[in-house]
C-alpha positions as CSV (number, residue, x, y, z in Angstrom):
1,X,-0.8,14.9,132.2
2,X,-4.5,15.5,133.1
3,X,-6.5,16.4,129.9
4,X,-8.1,19.4,131.5
5,X,-4.8,20.7,132.8
6,X,-3.3,20.3,129.4
7,X,-6.1,22.1,127.6
8,X,-5.9,24.9,130.2
9,X,-2.3,25.4,129.5
10,X,-3.0,25.5,125.7
11,X,-5.7,28.1,126.3
12,X,-3.5,30.3,128.4
13,X,-0.7,30.1,125.9
14,X,-3.1,31.1,123.1
15,X,-4.4,34.0,125.1
16,X,-0.8,35.1,125.7
17,X,-0.1,35.1,122.0
18,X,-3.0,36.9,120.5
19,X,-2.1,38.0,117.0
20,X,1.2,36.2,117.3
21,X,2.4,38.8,119.9
22,X,3.0,39.0,123.6
23,X,0.3,39.2,126.2
24,X,-2.7,41.3,125.3
25,X,-2.4,44.9,126.6
26,X,-4.8,47.6,127.5
27,X,-4.0,51.4,127.6
28,X,-5.8,54.4,129.0
29,X,-6.2,57.2,126.5
30,X,-7.1,60.5,128.0
31,X,-7.5,64.1,127.0
32,X,-9.5,67.3,127.6
33,X,-11.3,67.4,124.2
34,X,-15.1,66.7,124.0
35,X,-15.9,63.5,122.0
36,X,-17.3,65.5,119.1
37,X,-14.0,67.5,118.5
38,X,-12.5,66.6,115.1
39,X,-9.1,65.7,116.8
40,X,-11.1,63.0,118.7
41,X,-13.7,61.9,116.2
42,X,-11.4,62.0,113.1
43,X,-8.0,61.4,114.9
44,X,-7.8,59.7,118.3
45,X,-10.8,57.3,117.8
46,X,-9.7,56.1,114.3
47,X,-6.1,55.7,115.6
48,X,-7.3,53.4,118.4
49,X,-9.4,51.4,115.9
50,X,-6.4,51.2,113.5
51,X,-4.1,49.8,116.2
52,X,-6.7,47.3,117.5
53,X,-7.2,46.0,113.9
54,X,-3.5,45.8,113.2
55,X,-2.8,43.9,116.4
56,X,-5.8,41.6,116.1
57,X,-7.2,43.2,119.3
58,X,-4.1,42.2,121.2
59,X,-4.0,45.9,122.1
60,X,-7.2,47.6,123.4
61,X,-7.9,51.0,124.8
62,X,-10.0,52.6,127.5
63,X,-11.0,56.1,126.4
64,X,-11.4,59.0,128.8
65,X,-12.4,62.2,126.9
66,X,-13.6,65.6,128.2
67,X,-11.1,65.9,131.0
68,X,-12.4,62.9,132.9
69,X,-9.0,62.0,134.3
70,X,-6.7,64.7,132.8
71,X,-7.0,68.2,131.5
72,X,-5.1,69.8,128.6
73,X,-2.8,71.5,131.1
74,X,-2.0,68.4,133.1
75,X,-1.5,65.9,130.2
76,X,2.2,65.5,130.5
77,X,2.0,65.0,134.3
78,X,-0.8,62.5,133.8
79,X,1.2,60.4,131.4
80,X,4.4,60.5,133.5
81,X,2.5,59.6,136.7
82,X,0.6,56.7,135.1
83,X,-2.8,58.2,135.4
84,X,-3.0,57.9,131.6
85,X,-0.8,55.8,129.3
86,X,-1.5,58.0,126.3
87,X,-2.7,61.6,126.1
88,X,-3.1,64.4,123.6
89,X,-0.4,66.9,124.4
90,X,-1.6,70.4,123.5
91,X,1.8,72.0,122.9
92,X,0.5,75.6,123.3
93,X,-0.2,74.7,127.0
94,X,3.2,73.3,127.7
95,X,5.5,75.9,126.1
96,X,7.7,76.0,129.2
97,X,8.3,72.2,128.9
98,X,8.4,71.9,125.1
99,X,9.3,75.4,123.7
100,X,10.5,74.2,120.3
101,X,7.1,72.6,119.7
102,X,5.7,76.1,119.8
103,X,7.4,77.0,116.6
104,X,4.8,75.4,114.3
105,X,2.2,77.5,116.1
106,X,3.8,80.8,115.1
107,X,1.8,83.1,112.7
108,X,2.5,83.0,109.0
109,X,3.7,79.4,109.2
110,X,1.2,77.8,106.8
111,X,-2.5,77.9,106.1
112,X,-3.6,74.3,105.3
113,X,-3.4,71.5,107.8
114,X,-2.1,68.9,105.2
115,X,1.0,71.0,104.5
116,X,1.6,72.0,108.1
117,X,1.3,68.5,109.5
118,X,3.8,67.2,106.9
119,X,6.2,69.8,107.9
120,X,5.7,69.1,111.6
121,X,6.2,65.4,111.1
122,X,9.4,66.0,109.2
123,X,10.7,68.5,111.9
124,X,9.7,66.0,114.6
125,X,11.5,62.9,113.1
126,X,13.6,60.9,115.5
127,X,16.8,62.7,116.4
128,X,15.5,66.2,115.6
129,X,15.3,68.8,118.3
130,X,11.5,68.7,118.4
131,X,11.6,65.0,118.9
132,X,14.2,65.4,121.7
133,X,11.7,67.5,123.7
134,X,9.3,64.6,123.7
135,X,12.0,62.3,124.9
136,X,13.0,64.8,127.6
137,X,9.5,64.7,128.9
138,X,9.4,60.9,128.8
139,X,7.0,60.8,125.8
140,X,6.9,59.2,122.4
141,X,4.9,61.1,119.8
142,X,2.4,59.0,117.8
143,X,0.1,61.3,115.8
144,X,0.9,64.9,114.9
145,X,-2.0,67.3,114.4
146,X,-2.1,70.9,113.4
147,X,-5.3,72.7,112.7
148,X,-5.8,75.0,109.6
149,X,-4.5,78.5,110.2
150,X,-6.3,80.3,113.1
151,X,-8.7,83.1,112.2
152,X,-9.9,85.9,114.4
153,X,-13.4,85.4,115.8
154,X,-14.9,88.5,117.4
155,X,-18.1,89.2,119.3
156,X,-18.2,92.5,117.6
157,X,-17.8,94.0,114.1
158,X,-15.2,92.6,111.7
159,X,-11.6,93.2,112.8
160,X,-10.7,93.7,109.2
161,X,-7.8,96.2,109.6
162,X,-4.7,96.3,111.7
163,X,-5.9,99.3,113.5
164,X,-9.0,97.5,114.8
165,X,-6.8,95.1,116.8
166,X,-5.7,97.9,119.0
167,X,-7.0,97.3,122.6
168,X,-8.9,94.2,121.6
169,X,-9.1,91.8,124.5
170,X,-8.2,88.6,122.9
171,X,-8.2,85.1,124.3
172,X,-4.9,83.3,123.6
173,X,-2.9,80.3,124.9
174,X,0.5,80.9,126.4
175,X,3.6,81.3,124.4
176,X,3.7,82.6,120.8
177,X,0.0,83.4,120.5
178,X,0.4,85.9,123.4
179,X,3.4,87.5,121.6
180,X,1.3,87.6,118.4
181,X,-1.6,89.4,120.1
182,X,0.8,92.0,121.6
183,X,2.5,92.6,118.2
184,X,-0.9,93.3,116.7
185,X,-1.8,95.8,119.4
186,X,-4.3,93.6,121.1
187,X,-4.5,92.8,124.8
188,X,-3.7,89.0,125.3
189,X,-5.8,87.2,127.9
190,X,-4.3,83.8,128.5
191,X,-6.8,81.0,129.3
192,X,-7.7,77.5,128.2
193,X,-10.2,76.8,125.4
194,X,-12.6,75.3,128.0
195,X,-13.0,78.7,129.6
196,X,-13.3,80.6,126.4
197,X,-17.1,80.5,125.9
198,X,-17.9,81.9,129.3
199,X,-15.2,84.6,129.0
200,X,-16.6,85.8,125.7
201,X,-20.2,85.5,127.0
202,X,-19.3,87.7,130.0
203,X,-17.3,90.2,127.9
204,X,-14.0,89.2,129.6
205,X,-12.6,88.9,126.1
206,X,-13.8,90.4,122.8
207,X,-12.2,87.9,120.5
208,X,-10.0,84.8,120.1
209,X,-7.7,83.3,117.6
210,X,-8.9,79.8,116.8
211,X,-9.6,77.4,114.0
212,X,-13.2,77.3,112.8
213,X,-13.7,73.7,113.7
214,X,-12.6,74.2,117.3
215,X,-14.7,77.4,117.5
216,X,-17.8,75.4,116.5
217,X,-17.0,72.6,119.0
218,X,-16.8,75.1,121.8
219,X,-20.1,76.8,120.8
220,X,-18.6,80.1,119.7
221,X,-21.0,80.6,116.7
222,X,-23.6,81.3,119.3
223,X,-21.6,84.3,120.5
224,X,-19.4,85.6,117.7
225,X,-20.6,88.1,115.0
226,X,-17.6,88.1,112.7
227,X,-14.9,85.7,111.5
228,X,-11.9,86.2,109.2
229,X,-11.2,83.7,106.4
230,X,-7.8,84.5,105.0
231,X,-5.7,85.3,108.1
232,X,-2.7,83.2,109.3
233,X,-2.7,83.7,113.0
234,X,-0.8,80.6,114.0
235,X,-2.3,77.2,114.7
236,X,-3.1,74.7,117.4
237,X,-1.2,71.4,117.8
238,X,-2.3,68.3,119.5
239,X,0.3,65.5,119.5
240,X,-1.1,62.1,120.7
241,X,1.8,60.7,122.8
242,X,2.5,57.6,124.9
243,X,4.6,57.2,128.0
244,X,8.1,56.5,126.7
245,X,8.8,53.6,129.0
246,X,5.5,51.9,128.0
247,X,6.3,52.5,124.4
248,X,9.8,51.0,124.8
249,X,8.3,48.0,126.5
250,X,6.1,47.2,123.5
251,X,7.1,44.4,121.1
252,X,8.4,45.6,117.7
253,X,5.1,44.5,116.1
254,X,3.1,46.7,118.5
255,X,5.5,49.6,118.1
256,X,5.0,49.4,114.3
257,X,1.3,49.4,114.7
258,X,1.2,52.4,117.0
259,X,3.5,54.4,114.7
260,X,2.2,53.4,111.4
261,X,-1.4,54.1,112.5
262,X,-0.3,57.5,113.7
263,X,1.3,58.4,110.3
264,X,-1.8,57.1,108.5
265,X,-4.4,58.8,110.6
266,X,-2.7,62.1,110.9
267,X,-2.9,62.6,107.2
268,X,-6.5,61.6,107.1
269,X,-7.3,64.0,109.9
270,X,-5.5,66.9,108.2
271,X,-7.4,66.3,105.0
272,X,-10.6,66.2,106.9
273,X,-9.9,69.4,108.8
274,X,-9.0,71.3,105.6
275,X,-12.2,70.2,103.9
276,X,-14.3,70.9,107.1
277,X,-12.7,74.4,107.3
278,X,-14.2,75.3,103.9
279,X,-17.6,73.8,104.7
280,X,-17.7,75.8,108.0
281,X,-17.4,79.1,106.2
282,X,-20.7,78.4,104.5
283,X,-22.3,77.2,107.7
284,X,-21.1,80.2,109.7
285,X,-22.4,82.6,107.0
286,X,-25.8,80.9,106.9
287,X,-26.1,81.3,110.6
288,X,-25.8,85.1,110.3
289,X,-22.1,85.5,111.1
290,X,-20.2,88.0,109.0
291,X,-17.3,86.4,107.2
292,X,-14.6,88.8,105.9
293,X,-11.3,88.8,104.1
294,X,-8.4,91.1,104.9
295,X,-7.6,93.3,101.9
296,X,-4.2,92.7,100.4
297,X,-2.7,95.9,101.9
298,X,-4.0,94.9,105.4
299,X,-2.6,91.4,105.1
300,X,0.8,93.0,104.2
301,X,0.6,95.3,107.2
302,X,-0.4,92.5,109.5
303,X,2.3,90.2,108.2
304,X,4.8,93.0,108.8
305,X,3.8,93.3,112.4
306,X,3.8,89.5,112.9
307,X,7.3,89.1,111.4
308,X,8.8,90.2,114.7
309,X,7.0,87.4,116.6
310,X,9.1,84.5,115.2
311,X,12.3,86.5,115.6
312,X,11.3,87.4,119.2
313,X,10.3,83.8,120.0
314,X,13.5,82.4,118.5
315,X,15.7,84.9,120.4
316,X,14.0,84.1,123.7
317,X,14.8,80.4,123.2
318,X,18.4,81.0,122.0
319,X,19.0,83.2,125.0
320,X,18.2,80.1,127.0
321,X,20.7,78.1,125.0
322,X,18.1,76.4,122.8
323,X,18.9,76.1,119.1
324,X,15.6,77.4,117.9
325,X,16.7,78.8,114.5
326,X,17.6,75.4,113.3
327,X,14.2,74.0,114.1
328,X,12.4,77.0,112.6
329,X,14.3,76.6,109.4
330,X,13.6,72.9,109.3
331,X,9.9,73.5,109.7
332,X,9.9,76.2,107.0
333,X,11.8,73.9,104.7
334,X,9.2,71.2,105.2
335,X,6.4,73.6,104.3
336,X,7.9,74.2,100.8
337,X,8.3,70.5,99.9
């Protein structure tokens, strides 16, 4: 055989077996978050780096942040259509498609991200109802994220009593946050986080329920005058997910890299977000924002009002034939372990 032809075949074979695996593969990763958002900087980007390292760069990624090729609302469709291979699924925006994944977003379901993510991961293990919703939408979850408990950020004076929520125009995502606002006596205004700044700037909304880190990312400290610190107004979830067919086509080695990196990075991300949440309280106060705590009696009154939200949410799902109570109990059990 010709020497050059022989060496060419060797080179091609080597390229096809980078890291001892199959042909090198590249995946589009897309989402609506800005690059500075903690979910990106401390979650998605480290996850990509982890996978590349574990596979010896046999897997690479092309990153499309800031809604370049998909928005939060269109993430599932983008992954199913092939526009993106991997996307961050913001479960609050897809409650009609993944209603059980709205359960971790309910109020009074944890305060620290580390505990909440551990419970979400356990409730989302293979075979569980939450996991089945990903499968039904042709997705495989890679990295679970829950932000520390949402606080109320207001453009006005502190909303430090239950009575002060009455008539408050509050930006929420669809699903349980809307039920929560209604239970408190507020007026829910459903919109995406990307529209939140302008809405508050124009007075379309008076307040929003959001994690401090996300509030900072979207520029809200420029507009808000008061922020609670000890509320538990639900959370936001972003689950990095891959097209199920593309995941199933991966070698066992690559599947392990994708999943192991997800489990590793989601814990690091949760730890970071809890630490950042504490630091941001100081930063917000130094910028002139009034931080306040609900008095114990007000927390009790608020919790009493919010207790109906979970029951209402579960009943709505069970009326549709969805076994929501089992998932709710599994998540609650995970929080206590």
